[in-house]
N, C-alpha and C positions, 0 to 999 in steps of 0.2 A: 612409327618413321615421324620425321618434321613436317609440319605441315606450311605452301609455302608465305605464308604471314612469317612464323617462326624462322625459317631460312633468310626469311627479309631483316626480320633484325640479325639476322650472325655477318649478315654480310655487310650492313650496314656498318660492321666493328673490324670487320678480317680484310674485306675486299677492297680499291681504291677505289676513287668514285669518278675515274678518269674511264673506265672498263663500265661500260655501257649494256642496256640487255633492251629487248624489244618490245615483253613486256616482265611483266611481276610475277608470273604462274614459276615453279620449279620442276622439270620434267624426271619423273620416273621409271615413263619405257616409252618405247617409241616402235611403229612396224609400218612399212609401206606407208601410209601417206598421213598416217595421223602420231599427236604426241598424246601421251598422257599426264600431268600433273601429276605431282603428288597429297591429293586433295579428291584425284578421281575425276577429274573432268578432262575431256578428252578435246581434241582443238586438230583439224580441218589442217592439212599441211603446204602453204604455198609457197615454202621459204627454201626445202631445203637442206637445212644450215645454209644458205648461202650458194643452193646449188651446190654441194657436195655431195652429198647424201640423195646420188642423182639413182642409184640400186637399191635406194631404204635405208630405216635406221641399223638393222639387221638382218644381211643379205643370208640367207642359208651357206651359201659356197663362201660370203666373209668371213662369216662366223665360225664353221668349221677351219678356215687357212689360215685362218689367226689361233684356233686351237691349239690346231698343230705347231706352230710355231714359234709357242710358246714354248711346249713341250721341249722341245728342239732346242733352239737358245733366241733370245730376245736380244744378244748386239755383237760384234765382235768391233765395228768401224769398219765397214769393206777395203779401207785405206791401207789397215793393219793386216785383217788375215778377212778376205775376200768369199763368196758365196757366189754360189749361182744365181741364188731370184733379183740380187742384184742386175747378171747382167742377161736376166730373160723378162726383168720389167723393160728394158733399152731394146731388147730385140722386139719386144710387142710397141715399142714406141715408134720404133726405125721403119716397119711396119705398118705400121696405122696413118702416121702424118702425111699429109699431101707432100710429092715429089717425088719424081722415080732417081731422081742422082744418089748420087754415094751418101748415106748417111750417119753419123754418130749419135748416143745422146751419153747424158749423165744427169741421175741424179740428187737431189735435195729436198729440205724437207716444207716450205711456203711457198705460195707464187712470188711474195717481194722476192725469196733467196730466189727463183728463181728468174725472175728477168734484173735482179742485179749482174746473178753470173752471164745472162745475154748482153746484156751490156759490156759487160766483160772481154769476155768470148769476142765481140764483134773490135770493140777499141784495139783486141793484141793483134789482129786477126789484119785490120787497116791498115791502122795504124797510124788513126786518127780520134783525134777526142769530142767532137759536136754529136748530140743524143736530140734528133728532131724527134717532139709527139706530139699530141692535139691536143684540142679546145676539147672541154670537158673529160677527160682521159681519167681512167682510174689506176694506178697503178703497185700501189703498194704504202703499206706506212712507215718501213723503213728510211734513212737519211736521204739516198741515194732513191725510191721508190715516189716518196713524199714531192721532193722534183719534177719528177715528172708525172706524179697525182697532176690535175687541175685546181679540185676544191680547193678550197682554204680549210673551211670548219664544215666536219668537225678534225678534219684530215690534215691539216696544214699549221693551225693559228696558233703564232710564239714556236713552234718549234725550231725554226729556221736560226745560220743559217744554212739553207742549203749545200747540195752539191752543183758544181756546175759546169756549165758547157751545153747544160739541156735547153732548147730552144723549142718553141710551143709556134706549131700549124691550127688553121682553121681546117673545123671541124665538116662531111658533109653533115648536113642535118636538117633535110629533105621539110622539118618543120615549119624551120626556123632558119631557115641562108635563103627566101624569094626563089625555089623553085627552082633553082640552080642544081643540071644534071648531074650524075657522077662524074664525066667529064669536066666541065665547067670547075666545076668544086673542086678538082683535079687540081687544075690551072692556078686557080685563087693559091692552092696552098703551097703548091711548086715555086710558083711564083714568088712567095714570104722566106720561101726558103733559098731558094737563089739569093735573095732579093741580101737576107739579112744573117744566112749562114756559108751561102757557098757550098754548090756542094762538092766539090773533094775534100773540103772541113768536115762534110760526115759519117763517120762514123756506122749509124743503125738509123732506119727508121724504124720506129716504135707503135705499133697500132692493134686495137683492139677492135676486131670482123663486125663485132657487133659490141656495143663501149654497154657496161654492165652499171655500175655503179653510177656515170655519169649522165641515165638516163637507159638503158637500152636501147639507143642508138643506132639504127639498121644506118649506114652510109647507103645511097642513090647506088642504082646499077651503074657501075663501069670506073667508080670512087680507087675502090683496093686495086685492080688491076695496073691503073693508072699512077698510081704513086711508087707501086713493085717495079712497076717498069722501070719510074725511074729510079730505085735506087739500085736498078741494078745498069741499067746508061749510065753511073756515076758514079757504080767502086763501093758503094754503100749494101751494108747488110740488111734485108728487108726482116723482121723480126714481129710474127704475126703476138699478142698474145692474148693466147688459146684458155687462159685456167678460170674463165668462167660458161666459156662459149666450147670449148671439147667434149668430148667423150661424148657425145648424143646428144648433150641436152637441146642443139639446131635443129635436130633431127639428121645430120651427117653426124660422122663419127666428128669431124673438126669443119666449122663455121666458113674456112678459108671455100673451102671443096664447093659452098656455094657459088662461088665464081670462078673455081677452078682454077684461083692461085694458088700457087707452088711455094711459101716463104723459105730463106733462108734456116733460119730458126724461128721454134714454135714455145714457148713456154706454155706448161700444164699446170695442173693443179688441183685442186679442188674435187669435183668428180672423177679425177682419177683410183685414187686411194678406196672408194667405197666407203668414208667416213674416217680413215686414218692417216693424219698428217705425211706427205709423198708429195713429191714435183718432182719436172724434170725438165728439161733442156733441148730439143731433141736437131737438127738438121745438115745441113751441109761436112761433109767431111773432111773437106780442107780447114775451114770457120772451124771446128770442132776441133779436130789433131793442128790446131797451131798454136793450142794454148803448151806449154811448158809441163810438162810431168808434176804434180804437184801445183801446178795453178788453179787446180778444182778440188769441188771434193769441202769437205765436213762430218765433223765429227759424227755428229745422226744422218747424214743424208743419205739416203737409201737403204734406211733403218728396214731389217728384215723378216722385224713382221711385218712395216707399211709395205715393202714389196709385195710381199703373203696377200696381204689385206687387195693391193690393185690387182694382183693376176688373178684372183677370184672377181674381182669387178668386171675387168674385161670379157671373162668369160657368162659374167652374170647377161653383159650385156647382146651379146653375143650371142647365147642361148635364148634369151629374152625377145631377143631382135628391137631392142630399146631404141635402136633411130625411129623406126618405124612407129612407135609408140608415142613418143615424141611429138610426131608430125599428126599421127591422132591429136594429141592433148590441145597439137595447137586449130584444130580443128574443131575441136570444142572448147572451145575459150570465146573463139573467133564468134562461132554464132550464139554464143551467148551475150557477147558484148557488144556487139556490130550493131545495134540499135539504141544506143544509148543518147542522155540526152547532151545537150551543142556545147553544155560544160567540159563535153570529152572532145578533147580536139585529134587523136589522134590513139587508134588500135594499134600498134605495132611488136614486130617480133618475130619473131623462126622457132619454127617446135615447141620445148619448154618453154622456153624463154621470151616472154610474150611480157606485155603493158600499157598501160592507159598513160596518155599523158594529161593532169586537168588544167583548166582555163578559166578565166572569170565568163561569165558567156558575151559572145561581139566579139568575139578581140582568140587572140593568141597571148596575153597578159596572164603568165603563171598560176597560179591558185597552189600555192601550199599550204593554206590554212582547212581548206576545205576534201584536199589530201589527207592530210593527218588526220581531220575529226572520220574521212570514211575509214581510214586503217584499223583505229579505235573501232566501231562501232564492226567493224570486223571481227577485230579482235573481241572484242563480248558477246558476241556470238560464237563464239568459239572459232573463226578459221584467223593462223597467223599470215599475216600477207606485209610487206615491206615497205619504206615510200625507198627510192634515188632521186636520181636527177640533179643537177647543180642550181636548179632554184625550188627541189623540196618538191615539186608539186606532180613526182611521176609515183605510180604505183606499179608497181612489180611484180610477175605472179612467178615462179620458179617451184610446182610440184614434182615431190621425186618422178623418174619418170616408171616407175612400177606402180602407182599408187592407182587404186581402182576406177569404174564410171561412176561407179556409185560414191564415194569421195569424191570423186571430182565435178561430178551436178551438187552433191548440196554446197558443197565450197562456191562454186559459181551463182548457187544462187541465195550463197548468203551477200555474197557481193553485187549481186542487182540488188537488191534489198539495201545495203546501205547507200549506195549510190543514186538511189531514187530518198530516202531518207534524207 
């Protein structure tokens, strides 16, 4: 087997430079809360492949389901010759997503694809053009989702022009918006929407209940319900992007549940598939069914192998009560990081979606230099962490929900040492 150094040399002559990696080590195998590279070095995993491997990198139910499905058939295309597992995944989405109304669902390949289709559905159902998103948002890397995403580098830089009729409103960011309450921040955002767009022109209001790449920003209580209420009052579709927050990551099946919000549409992916690529849109039946036959779909959307993995991942979440596991992870992280130095402006998040924002002492000016240095120190010590945030000054923690107490504790110890260093 090639070493990481040898693989990196091969990569330089084969893989496009635009594809980056957090570390230069190459993984050989992974399980639970650890990754082991080809040189035999073990890493504690606080990334989960960016919130994907919530049930672990090789969860037994997922492995068994995938193996069985591959032996039966790998692909027919649901639009050509349908199969039960696609229907079963849609049934699970309908049952699990918040909302007591009648629902429908459709399956796709990636989070960005789910977001694009949610926008398509909203525009088709309302006959309106405008889509409202928020500061610090991240929704994907396709042309439309780059327009929806707020951060320029590395996601949007020199890739335009972007899709039109996308408008941005201010987000509730408690650390950085002057202490506004959720209701006050919502009024500020709604004022921008009404003045710059007009409620009658809005097809969809799209928001992450907890922002991901934007810095794990948790809006002030009351913000999400107020925005959802405005959308409904104005005939717009309220879309919750739960691609990173969904499937037990925040301690509930979906983060919208923390404030009893019932989105009209919810987009899902990441933790949904147990590591295989699958995504979905679920929501109000009258919206989902408004689109003509053939208007939604894709060659690989709801691939049977990915559907088998998704059904097994849902079973695993239920069987192991991973919502409760996420809550325990939050308790452990808060306990370990609650007494750190003044350079940590805020510890925030929910469940196993936690972050710290680093600033220069004495204020709230972002400190991306220290953030990068802490993350590198963690990597050197065997802990895989990720940075994020509009200002590049947030360290985010996304351990697998099945991580052991031992690995979680060791990882937090490495993180505390790195921050002190």
